[in-house]
MISEFI-349529 format. One record per residue (C-alpha): chain; x, y, z. Coordinates in steps of 0.25 Angstrom, whole numbers, plus 5000, padded with zeros to 4 digits. Example, Ala and Ser with C-alpha at 12.3 -4.5 7.8 and 13.67 -1.06 7.14 Angstrom:
<lumzas>
+-------+------+------+------+
| chain |   c1 |   c2 |   c3 |
+-------+------+------+------+
|     A | 5049 | 4982 | 5031 |
|     A | 5055 | 4996 | 5029 |
+-------+------+------+------+
</lumzas>
This chain:
<lumzas>
+-------+------+------+------+
| chain |   c1 |   c2 |   c3 |
+-------+------+------+------+
|     A | 5469 | 4633 | 5586 |
|     A | 5466 | 4629 | 5571 |
|     A | 5451 | 4631 | 5575 |
|     A | 5452 | 4644 | 5581 |
|     A | 5462 | 4650 | 5571 |
|     A | 5452 | 4651 | 5559 |
|     A | 5441 | 4656 | 5568 |
|     A | 5450 | 4667 | 5573 |
|     A | 5454 | 4671 | 5559 |
|     A | 5439 | 4670 | 5555 |
|     A | 5435 | 4680 | 5566 |
|     A | 5446 | 4690 | 5563 |
|     A | 5443 | 4689 | 5548 |
|     A | 5428 | 4693 | 5551 |
|     A | 5433 | 4704 | 5560 |
|     A | 5441 | 4710 | 5550 |
|     A | 5430 | 4709 | 5540 |
|     A | 5420 | 4716 | 5549 |
|     A | 5430 | 4727 | 5552 |
|     A | 5432 | 4729 | 5537 |
|     A | 5417 | 4731 | 5535 |
|     A | 5415 | 4741 | 5546 |
|     A | 5429 | 4748 | 5546 |
|     A | 5424 | 4760 | 5538 |
|     A | 5412 | 4762 | 5548 |
|     A | 5422 | 4761 | 5560 |
|     A | 5432 | 4771 | 5553 |
|     A | 5420 | 4780 | 5551 |
|     A | 5416 | 4779 | 5565 |
|     A | 5430 | 4782 | 5570 |
|     A | 5432 | 4794 | 5561 |
|     A | 5418 | 4799 | 5565 |
|     A | 5421 | 4798 | 5579 |
|     A | 5434 | 4805 | 5578 |
|     A | 5428 | 4816 | 5570 |
|     A | 5417 | 4818 | 5581 |
|     A | 5427 | 4818 | 5592 |
|     A | 5435 | 4828 | 5585 |
|     A | 5423 | 4837 | 5582 |
|     A | 5418 | 4836 | 5596 |
|     A | 5432 | 4840 | 5602 |
|     A | 5436 | 4850 | 5592 |
|     A | 5430 | 4862 | 5599 |
|     A | 5424 | 4865 | 5612 |
|     A | 5411 | 4869 | 5605 |
|     A | 5410 | 4856 | 5599 |
|     A | 5413 | 4849 | 5612 |
|     A | 5402 | 4857 | 5619 |
|     A | 5392 | 4855 | 5608 |
|     A | 5394 | 4840 | 5608 |
|     A | 5394 | 4839 | 5623 |
|     A | 5381 | 4847 | 5624 |
|     A | 5375 | 4837 | 5614 |
|     A | 5380 | 4824 | 5621 |
|     A | 5375 | 4830 | 5634 |
|     A | 5361 | 4833 | 5628 |
|     A | 5360 | 4819 | 5622 |
|     A | 5365 | 4812 | 5635 |
|     A | 5355 | 4820 | 5643 |
|     A | 5344 | 4816 | 5634 |
|     A | 5347 | 4801 | 5635 |
|     A | 5349 | 4803 | 5650 |
|     A | 5335 | 4809 | 5651 |
|     A | 5329 | 4798 | 5643 |
|     A | 5335 | 4788 | 5652 |
|     A | 5330 | 4795 | 5664 |
|     A | 5316 | 4796 | 5658 |
|     A | 5315 | 4781 | 5655 |
|     A | 5321 | 4778 | 5669 |
|     A | 5310 | 4787 | 5676 |
|     A | 5299 | 4781 | 5668 |
|     A | 5303 | 4767 | 5672 |
|     A | 5303 | 4771 | 5687 |
|     A | 5289 | 4778 | 5686 |
|     A | 5282 | 4766 | 5693 |
|     A | 5291 | 4767 | 5705 |
|     A | 5290 | 4782 | 5706 |
|     A | 5275 | 4781 | 5705 |
|     A | 5275 | 4771 | 5717 |
|     A | 5284 | 4780 | 5725 |
|     A | 5274 | 4792 | 5722 |
|     A | 5262 | 4784 | 5726 |
|     A | 5269 | 4781 | 5739 |
|     A | 5272 | 4795 | 5741 |
|     A | 5258 | 4799 | 5738 |
|     A | 5253 | 4789 | 5749 |
|     A | 5262 | 4796 | 5759 |
|     A | 5258 | 4810 | 5756 |
|     A | 5243 | 4806 | 5756 |
|     A | 5245 | 4801 | 5770 |
|     A | 5253 | 4814 | 5774 |
|     A | 5241 | 4823 | 5768 |
|     A | 5231 | 4815 | 5776 |
|     A | 5239 | 4818 | 5789 |
|     A | 5240 | 4832 | 5785 |
|     A | 5225 | 4834 | 5783 |
|     A | 5222 | 4827 | 5796 |
|     A | 5232 | 4836 | 5804 |
|     A | 5226 | 4849 | 5797 |
|     A | 5212 | 4844 | 5801 |
|     A | 5217 | 4843 | 5816 |
|     A | 5223 | 4857 | 5815 |
|     A | 5210 | 4863 | 5810 |
|     A | 5199 | 4855 | 5815 |
|     A | 5185 | 4859 | 5811 |
|     A | 5179 | 4854 | 5824 |
|     A | 5186 | 4854 | 5838 |
|     A | 5178 | 4841 | 5841 |
|     A | 5181 | 4834 | 5829 |
|     A | 5190 | 4821 | 5831 |
|     A | 5205 | 4823 | 5828 |
|     A | 5212 | 4813 | 5819 |
|     A | 5226 | 4809 | 5822 |
|     A | 5235 | 4817 | 5812 |
|     A | 5246 | 4807 | 5814 |
|     A | 5239 | 4797 | 5806 |
|     A | 5231 | 4799 | 5793 |
|     A | 5218 | 4792 | 5790 |
|     A | 5223 | 4787 | 5777 |
|     A | 5235 | 4780 | 5772 |
|     A | 5239 | 4777 | 5758 |
|     A | 5246 | 4764 | 5752 |
|     A | 5253 | 4766 | 5738 |
|     A | 5250 | 4754 | 5729 |
|     A | 5252 | 4751 | 5714 |
|     A | 5242 | 4745 | 5705 |
|     A | 5246 | 4730 | 5701 |
|     A | 5234 | 4728 | 5691 |
|     A | 5221 | 4734 | 5688 |
|     A | 5209 | 4733 | 5678 |
|     A | 5200 | 4744 | 5673 |
|     A | 5192 | 4737 | 5662 |
|     A | 5182 | 4729 | 5671 |
|     A | 5170 | 4733 | 5679 |
|     A | 5177 | 4728 | 5691 |
|     A | 5191 | 4733 | 5691 |
|     A | 5202 | 4731 | 5701 |
|     A | 5216 | 4736 | 5704 |
|     A | 5227 | 4727 | 5711 |
|     A | 5238 | 4735 | 5719 |
|     A | 5251 | 4730 | 5725 |
|     A | 5248 | 4732 | 5740 |
|     A | 5240 | 4723 | 5749 |
|     A | 5237 | 4720 | 5764 |
|     A | 5252 | 4720 | 5767 |
|     A | 5253 | 4735 | 5763 |
|     A | 5240 | 4738 | 5772 |
|     A | 5230 | 4738 | 5760 |
|     A | 5216 | 4734 | 5764 |
|     A | 5202 | 4732 | 5757 |
|     A | 5194 | 4745 | 5755 |
|     A | 5206 | 4754 | 5755 |
|     A | 5204 | 4765 | 5745 |
|     A | 5214 | 4766 | 5733 |
|     A | 5218 | 4780 | 5726 |
|     A | 5228 | 4785 | 5717 |
|     A | 5240 | 4794 | 5722 |
|     A | 5231 | 4806 | 5717 |
|     A | 5220 | 4802 | 5727 |
|     A | 5211 | 4797 | 5716 |
|     A | 5202 | 4785 | 5719 |
|     A | 5205 | 4772 | 5713 |
|     A | 5197 | 4762 | 5722 |
|     A | 5198 | 4753 | 5734 |
|     A | 5205 | 4740 | 5739 |
|     A | 5196 | 4728 | 5738 |
|     A | 5206 | 4717 | 5741 |
|     A | 5220 | 4715 | 5746 |
|     A | 5230 | 4704 | 5747 |
|     A | 5244 | 4705 | 5754 |
|     A | 5251 | 4712 | 5743 |
|     A | 5240 | 4717 | 5733 |
|     A | 5226 | 4724 | 5734 |
|     A | 5214 | 4725 | 5724 |
|     A | 5208 | 4738 | 5722 |
|     A | 5194 | 4740 | 5717 |
|     A | 5195 | 4753 | 5708 |
|     A | 5184 | 4763 | 5705 |
|     A | 5183 | 4756 | 5691 |
|     A | 5175 | 4744 | 5698 |
|     A | 5160 | 4743 | 5698 |
|     A | 5161 | 4738 | 5712 |
|     A | 5168 | 4751 | 5717 |
|     A | 5160 | 4761 | 5724 |
|     A | 5164 | 4773 | 5733 |
|     A | 5159 | 4786 | 5738 |
|     A | 5162 | 4799 | 5731 |
|     A | 5161 | 4814 | 5736 |
|     A | 5161 | 4826 | 5728 |
|     A | 5173 | 4835 | 5732 |
|     A | 5165 | 4848 | 5729 |
|     A | 5153 | 4846 | 5738 |
|     A | 5155 | 4833 | 5746 |
|     A | 5143 | 4825 | 5740 |
|     A | 5145 | 4810 | 5739 |
|     A | 5142 | 4800 | 5729 |
|     A | 5144 | 4785 | 5726 |
|     A | 5155 | 4782 | 5716 |
|     A | 5156 | 4769 | 5707 |
|     A | 5160 | 4764 | 5693 |
|     A | 5150 | 4761 | 5683 |
|     A | 5161 | 4754 | 5674 |
|     A | 5158 | 4763 | 5662 |
|     A | 5171 | 4771 | 5662 |
|     A | 5185 | 4769 | 5668 |
|     A | 5186 | 4784 | 5671 |
|     A | 5173 | 4787 | 5679 |
|     A | 5164 | 4782 | 5690 |
|     A | 5150 | 4786 | 5694 |
|     A | 5146 | 4794 | 5706 |
|     A | 5131 | 4792 | 5711 |
|     A | 5122 | 4797 | 5721 |
|     A | 5128 | 4811 | 5721 |
|     A | 5118 | 4821 | 5728 |
|     A | 5111 | 4831 | 5719 |
|     A | 5116 | 4842 | 5728 |
|     A | 5130 | 4838 | 5724 |
|     A | 5129 | 4845 | 5711 |
|     A | 5140 | 4837 | 5704 |
|     A | 5148 | 4843 | 5693 |
|     A | 5158 | 4838 | 5683 |
|     A | 5172 | 4839 | 5688 |
|     A | 5168 | 4838 | 5703 |
|     A | 5178 | 4828 | 5710 |
|     A | 5173 | 4816 | 5718 |
|     A | 5181 | 4810 | 5729 |
|     A | 5180 | 4797 | 5736 |
|     A | 5171 | 4796 | 5748 |
|     A | 5177 | 4784 | 5756 |
|     A | 5182 | 4782 | 5770 |
|     A | 5193 | 4774 | 5764 |
|     A | 5199 | 4786 | 5756 |
|     A | 5203 | 4801 | 5759 |
|     A | 5192 | 4811 | 5755 |
|     A | 5201 | 4817 | 5743 |
|     A | 5202 | 4804 | 5735 |
|     A | 5196 | 4808 | 5721 |
|     A | 5186 | 4799 | 5713 |
|     A | 5185 | 4808 | 5701 |
|     A | 5177 | 4820 | 5695 |
|     A | 5163 | 4821 | 5691 |
|     A | 5162 | 4820 | 5676 |
|     A | 5146 | 4820 | 5674 |
|     A | 5134 | 4820 | 5683 |
|     A | 5120 | 4815 | 5681 |
|     A | 5107 | 4814 | 5691 |
|     A | 5101 | 4801 | 5693 |
|     A | 5087 | 4797 | 5688 |
|     A | 5081 | 4801 | 5702 |
|     A | 5087 | 4814 | 5702 |
|     A | 5093 | 4812 | 5716 |
|     A | 5108 | 4811 | 5714 |
|     A | 5119 | 4813 | 5704 |
|     A | 5127 | 4803 | 5697 |
|     A | 5141 | 4807 | 5692 |
|     A | 5152 | 4802 | 5683 |
|     A | 5165 | 4803 | 5690 |
|     A | 5178 | 4803 | 5682 |
|     A | 5189 | 4796 | 5690 |
|     A | 5201 | 4803 | 5695 |
|     A | 5210 | 4791 | 5695 |
|     A | 5214 | 4785 | 5681 |
|     A | 5209 | 4771 | 5684 |
|     A | 5217 | 4765 | 5672 |
|     A | 5230 | 4770 | 5676 |
|     A | 5233 | 4766 | 5691 |
|     A | 5247 | 4762 | 5696 |
|     A | 5250 | 4768 | 5710 |
|     A | 5238 | 4769 | 5720 |
|     A | 5236 | 4772 | 5735 |
|     A | 5228 | 4764 | 5744 |
|     A | 5221 | 4772 | 5755 |
|     A | 5220 | 4766 | 5769 |
|     A | 5211 | 4772 | 5779 |
|     A | 5217 | 4769 | 5792 |
|     A | 5202 | 4769 | 5798 |
|     A | 5198 | 4759 | 5788 |
|     A | 5196 | 4747 | 5798 |
|     A | 5188 | 4756 | 5807 |
|     A | 5179 | 4761 | 5796 |
|     A | 5176 | 4747 | 5791 |
|     A | 5173 | 4742 | 5805 |
|     A | 5163 | 4754 | 5807 |
|     A | 5157 | 4752 | 5793 |
|     A | 5155 | 4737 | 5795 |
|     A | 5148 | 4740 | 5809 |
|     A | 5138 | 4749 | 5802 |
|     A | 5135 | 4740 | 5791 |
|     A | 5132 | 4729 | 5801 |
+-------+------+------+------+
</lumzas>
């Protein structure tokens, strides 16, 4: 008791000293608060003005909080949108096939089953990627367990060509993008149907080169080149022609193609599965033998 009594007196003494130091401030705050309350409730006009101001401030704060919350949820929303794009692309494939059946150009032409589309799309997210090497690669978060296989095409949700799958594990896949000197693919001019071979010369991250384009193609700046591959739909875009030159033997054009996809800003992608892939590979292997 003798020990605690001096300690208690000491605490009370410090508390009193503290109150003495700030009592003027506390008194000012109390009087100011009372004055503001009286001003706010003195007339209906004052009440309405203050209510309007506080509502505006509250709305601004709430809007800011919602903006931050929405920004933090963008990756999840992008993933949902990519899945939705994959579903809609398959629906479009089914619709196009159904329309082709209803308006056939040739009565003897084979009929494709409209219940099932030739292509299906697997939404994936980029885990890691490089763009500063001659042989760049992209790792995505789906593998054989999700039905991903080698040689499947890879595109953006806007149907811009990214590359192709070159290796798979159970839960991941490695994509060889356009920005890889080993990557080659066929291209077709949308304007007139002429084909060329497209590859990357490792001179720019924004453009690739198209070669062996026929002189009759008459390529011009701004013409669109789509991917020409059995693994991809016909409307997948590689890019647009930026410049043209004729080779030394005056037999074909070479073109610089500005890429449609921003290869340095990839997050949500679609892996394209051709349901006839196994049949095509068997057929091509038999021809090569």
